[in-house]
C-alpha positions as CSV (number, residue, x, y, z in Angstrom):
1,M,162.6,77.2,146.7
2,K,163.9,76.5,150.2
3,I,167.5,76.1,151.3
4,D,168.0,73.3,153.8
5,S,171.4,74.5,154.9
6,V,174.0,77.2,154.1
7,A,176.7,74.4,153.9
8,G,179.1,75.3,151.2
9,K,177.8,78.8,150.7
10,K,179.6,82.1,151.4
11,V,177.9,84.3,154.0
12,L,178.4,88.0,154.8
13,I,177.0,89.5,158.0
14,T,177.1,93.2,159.0
15,G,177.0,94.3,162.6
16,A,178.5,90.9,163.3
17,A,180.5,91.5,166.5
18,M,177.6,91.3,169.0
19,G,174.0,90.6,169.4
20,L,172.0,89.2,166.5
21,G,175.0,89.4,164.2
22,R,177.2,87.2,166.3
23,L,174.4,84.6,166.6
24,F,173.8,84.7,162.9
25,A,177.6,84.1,162.4
26,E,177.5,81.1,164.8
27,R,174.6,79.5,162.8
28,A,176.4,80.0,159.6
29,V,179.6,78.4,161.0
30,R,177.8,75.5,162.6
31,E,175.9,74.7,159.3
32,G,179.2,74.5,157.5
33,A,179.3,77.6,155.4
34,A,182.3,77.7,153.1
35,A,183.3,81.1,154.3
36,V,181.8,83.6,156.8
37,V,182.6,87.3,156.4
38,L,182.0,89.5,159.4
39,W,181.8,93.2,159.2
40,D,181.6,95.5,162.2
41,I,182.9,98.9,163.4
42,N,183.8,97.6,166.9
43,E,187.3,96.2,166.4
44,A,187.7,94.7,169.9
45,A,184.4,93.0,169.9
46,L,184.8,91.8,166.3
47,K,188.2,90.2,167.2
48,D,186.5,88.3,170.1
49,T,183.8,87.0,167.8
50,V,186.3,86.0,165.1
51,A,188.2,84.0,167.7
52,E,185.0,82.4,169.0
53,M,183.8,81.4,165.5
54,S,187.3,80.2,164.4
55,A,187.3,77.9,167.5
56,I,184.0,76.4,166.5
57,G,185.7,75.5,163.2
58,G,184.6,78.1,160.6
59,T,186.5,79.8,157.9
60,I,186.2,83.4,159.0
61,H,187.1,86.6,157.2
62,H,186.6,89.9,158.9
63,Q,186.8,93.6,158.2
64,V,186.5,96.6,160.6
65,I,184.2,98.9,158.6
66,D,181.9,101.9,159.2
67,V,178.9,101.0,157.0
68,S,177.7,104.7,157.1
69,D,180.7,105.4,154.8
70,R,179.7,104.5,151.2
71,D,183.3,104.6,150.0
72,A,184.3,102.2,152.8
73,I,181.6,99.8,151.7
74,T,182.9,99.9,148.1
75,A,186.4,99.1,149.2
76,A,185.4,96.4,151.7
77,A,183.1,94.7,149.1
78,A,186.0,94.7,146.5
79,A,188.2,93.1,149.1
80,V,185.6,90.4,149.8
81,R,185.3,89.6,146.1
82,D,189.1,89.3,145.8
83,E,189.5,87.1,148.9
84,V,186.3,85.1,149.1
85,G,184.5,85.5,145.8
86,D,180.8,86.2,145.3
87,I,178.5,86.1,148.3
88,D,175.5,83.7,148.4
89,I,173.9,84.8,151.7
90,L,173.9,88.5,152.7
91,I,172.6,89.5,156.2
92,N,172.1,93.2,156.6
93,N,172.0,93.4,160.4
94,A,174.0,96.5,161.3
95,G,171.8,99.2,162.9
96,I,171.8,102.0,165.5
97,V,169.2,103.9,167.5
98,R,169.1,107.3,169.0
99,G,166.0,107.7,171.1
100,N,164.2,109.2,174.1
101,K,164.0,112.6,172.5
102,Y,161.2,114.4,170.7
103,F,162.3,115.4,167.2
104,W,162.7,119.1,168.0
105,E,165.0,118.3,170.9
106,I,167.6,116.7,168.7
107,S,170.6,119.1,168.9
108,D,173.2,117.0,167.0
109,R,172.0,116.7,163.4
110,A,174.8,114.2,162.8
111,D,172.6,111.7,164.7
112,I,170.0,112.0,161.9
113,D,172.6,111.5,159.2
114,K,174.2,108.5,161.0
115,T,170.9,106.8,161.7
116,M,169.6,107.1,158.1
117,A,173.0,106.1,156.7
118,I,173.4,102.9,158.7
119,N,169.8,101.8,158.9
120,S,168.6,102.8,155.5
121,L,171.4,103.6,153.0
122,A,174.0,101.0,154.1
123,P,171.8,98.0,153.3
124,M,171.1,99.4,149.8
125,Y,174.7,100.1,149.0
126,I,175.9,96.8,150.4
127,T,173.2,94.8,148.6
128,L,174.1,96.6,145.4
129,E,177.7,95.3,145.7
130,F,176.6,91.7,145.8
131,L,173.1,91.3,144.3
132,P,174.2,91.5,140.6
133,A,176.4,88.5,141.0
134,M,173.6,86.6,142.9
135,V,171.3,87.3,139.9
136,A,173.9,86.3,137.3
137,N,175.1,83.2,139.1
138,G,171.8,81.4,139.0
139,A,172.4,79.6,142.3
140,E,170.1,79.8,145.3
141,A,170.9,83.0,147.2
142,R,169.4,84.9,150.1
143,I,169.3,88.4,151.4
144,L,168.1,88.9,155.0
145,N,167.4,92.5,156.0
146,I,166.8,93.3,159.6
147,A,164.3,96.1,159.7
148,S,162.0,96.7,162.7
149,S,158.4,96.9,163.9
150,A,159.1,100.6,164.1
151,G,158.8,100.5,160.3
152,L,155.1,99.4,160.7
153,V,153.7,101.9,163.1
154,H,154.4,105.4,164.4
155,N,156.2,105.8,167.7
156,P,157.0,108.9,169.7
157,R,160.6,109.5,170.8
158,M,162.1,107.5,167.9
159,S,160.9,109.4,164.9
160,V,164.2,109.3,163.0
161,Y,164.7,105.6,163.8
162,A,161.2,104.9,162.6
163,A,161.9,106.8,159.4
164,S,165.0,104.8,158.8
165,K,163.2,101.5,159.3
166,W,160.2,102.6,157.2
167,A,162.7,103.3,154.4
168,A,164.5,99.9,155.0
169,L,161.2,98.0,154.9
170,G,159.9,99.7,151.8
171,W,163.2,99.3,149.9
172,S,163.7,95.7,151.0
173,D,160.3,94.4,150.0
174,S,160.4,96.3,146.8
175,V,163.6,94.6,145.8
176,R,161.9,91.3,146.6
177,I,159.1,92.1,144.2
178,E,161.6,93.3,141.5
179,L,163.4,90.0,141.6
180,E,160.1,88.1,141.2
181,H,159.0,90.4,138.3
182,A,162.4,89.8,136.6
183,G,162.1,86.1,136.9
184,H,165.1,85.7,139.3
185,Q,163.3,83.2,141.6
186,H,166.6,81.8,142.9
187,V,167.3,85.0,144.9
188,K,165.0,85.5,147.8
189,V,164.7,88.6,150.1
190,T,163.4,88.3,153.6
191,T,162.7,91.4,155.7
192,V,162.4,90.9,159.5
193,C,160.5,93.4,161.6
194,P,160.9,92.6,165.3
195,T,159.9,94.7,168.3
196,Y,162.5,95.4,171.0
197,I,165.1,92.7,171.5
198,N,167.3,92.0,174.5
199,T,170.6,92.7,172.8
200,G,171.2,95.8,174.9
201,M,170.6,98.1,172.0
202,F,167.2,99.1,173.4
203,E,168.1,99.1,177.0
204,G,165.4,100.9,179.0
205,A,162.7,100.4,176.4
206,T,159.6,98.6,177.8
207,G,157.4,96.0,176.4
208,F,153.7,96.6,175.9
209,W,150.4,94.8,175.7
210,L,151.1,91.1,175.1
211,T,154.5,92.1,173.7
212,P,157.5,91.5,176.0
213,I,161.1,92.3,175.1
214,L,162.1,89.6,172.6
215,D,164.8,87.0,173.2
216,Q,167.6,87.4,170.7
217,D,168.2,83.7,170.3
218,K,164.6,83.1,169.4
219,V,164.6,86.0,166.9
220,V,167.7,84.7,165.2
221,E,166.3,81.1,165.1
222,T,163.1,82.3,163.5
223,S,164.8,84.7,161.1
224,W,167.4,82.1,160.0
225,K,164.7,79.5,159.3
226,Q,162.5,82.0,157.4
227,M,165.4,83.3,155.4
228,K,166.3,79.8,154.2
229,D,162.6,79.2,153.4
230,G,162.5,82.4,151.4
231,T,159.7,83.9,153.5
232,P,159.1,87.5,152.3
233,I,158.2,89.3,155.6
234,V,158.7,88.2,159.2
235,I,156.9,90.3,161.9
236,L,157.7,89.5,165.5
237,P,155.7,89.0,167.6
238,W,152.1,88.5,166.4
239,T,150.9,91.6,168.3
240,S,152.9,93.7,165.8
241,R,150.9,92.3,163.0
242,L,147.7,93.1,164.9
243,N,148.9,96.6,165.6
244,K,149.7,97.1,161.9
245,A,146.3,95.8,160.8
246,L,144.4,97.9,163.3
247,S,146.4,101.0,162.2
248,G,145.2,100.4,158.7
249,V,141.5,100.2,159.5
250,L,141.0,102.5,162.5
251,P,140.4,106.2,162.2
252,I,143.6,108.0,163.2
253,K,142.2,109.2,166.6
254,L,141.1,105.7,167.5
255,R,144.4,104.3,166.3
256,D,146.4,106.7,168.4
257,L,144.1,106.0,171.4
258,F,144.6,102.2,171.0
259,L,148.4,102.3,170.5
260,N,148.7,104.7,173.5
261,T,146.5,102.6,175.7
262,V,148.4,99.4,175.0
263,G,151.7,101.1,175.7
264,V,153.3,101.4,172.3
265,Y,153.5,105.2,172.4
266,R,155.1,105.0,175.9
267,S,157.6,102.2,175.2
268,M,160.5,104.6,174.7
269,D,160.0,106.9,177.7
270,Q,162.7,105.2,179.8
271,F,165.0,104.3,176.9
272,T,168.8,104.6,177.7
273,G,170.3,102.4,175.0
274,R,173.5,100.4,175.1
275,K,176.1,101.9,177.5
C-alpha cells in the first residue's frame, strides 16, 4: 500500500544536518509531519537546520548524537519515545566515507571501525529501536535506508566503504523480506543505492560512462516518492543497474575489463572528500 503523504506522521532522520538529510527533513516538514526528529553529530550545522525547518513551520526535535556509539543510540531512542512517541517513518541516512587508499595503505584502523559502525551497524541498531513498535501498531510505516551503488559492484580505493554498503544492502533487503514473510505488510522497507551525489561527501570522485555525479535534490525527490510507494530497491542511475547485471553474467576478467574501461574502477582516483 502507498502513502500519499507523511502528514500527521512522526519522522526520524539520521545525518539530518546537511545534504540529503536536510532535504529529507524539509520534505517531511512541508508535507505536514506531526513531528520531525533530526539526529546528527554536527551540532552547529544541526542547529542551523533546526532553525530553518522551524521557520518553515515544522515541529522539530533534535539530538546531537554519534550513531557509531550503540549506547548513545539506545539513550537517544528512549528520549524520542518519551518526547515524541513511536516513529512512523525512519530514514537511516547517516554515513561516512574514507577513500582514495588501497586497503593495505590504511594506517588508522579506527577508520575501518567507524565506517562499519556508522554505515552498517547504526542502521541496524536504530531500526531495532523503532521497528517493533511499527510492527505492533499496525499503521502504515516506512523505513528508508540509504545504501550505495558501492554495495552492488566492486570498487578500488573504497574497499571498506563498499564492504559497509554491501552489508547495509544485504541487511536492509533481508528485513524487507522478513516483514513480508511475517505478514506485516503495513511496514515497508526501501533501500536506495545511488552513485556519487553532489553533497560534498564524495568531493573529487568522478562520474563514469553515462553516469554523471547525481544531483542531491533529484535523489531525495526520487527516494522520497519511492519510499512512500513502498518500492523495495531504488538504484540510481540506470547505468548502475546495468553494471550490476553485467557483473552477474560476465566472466570475472571481462567484468573487470568492462568496469575499468567505463571508468568505475578509476572513479575514486582523485577523491578528496568533504573538507
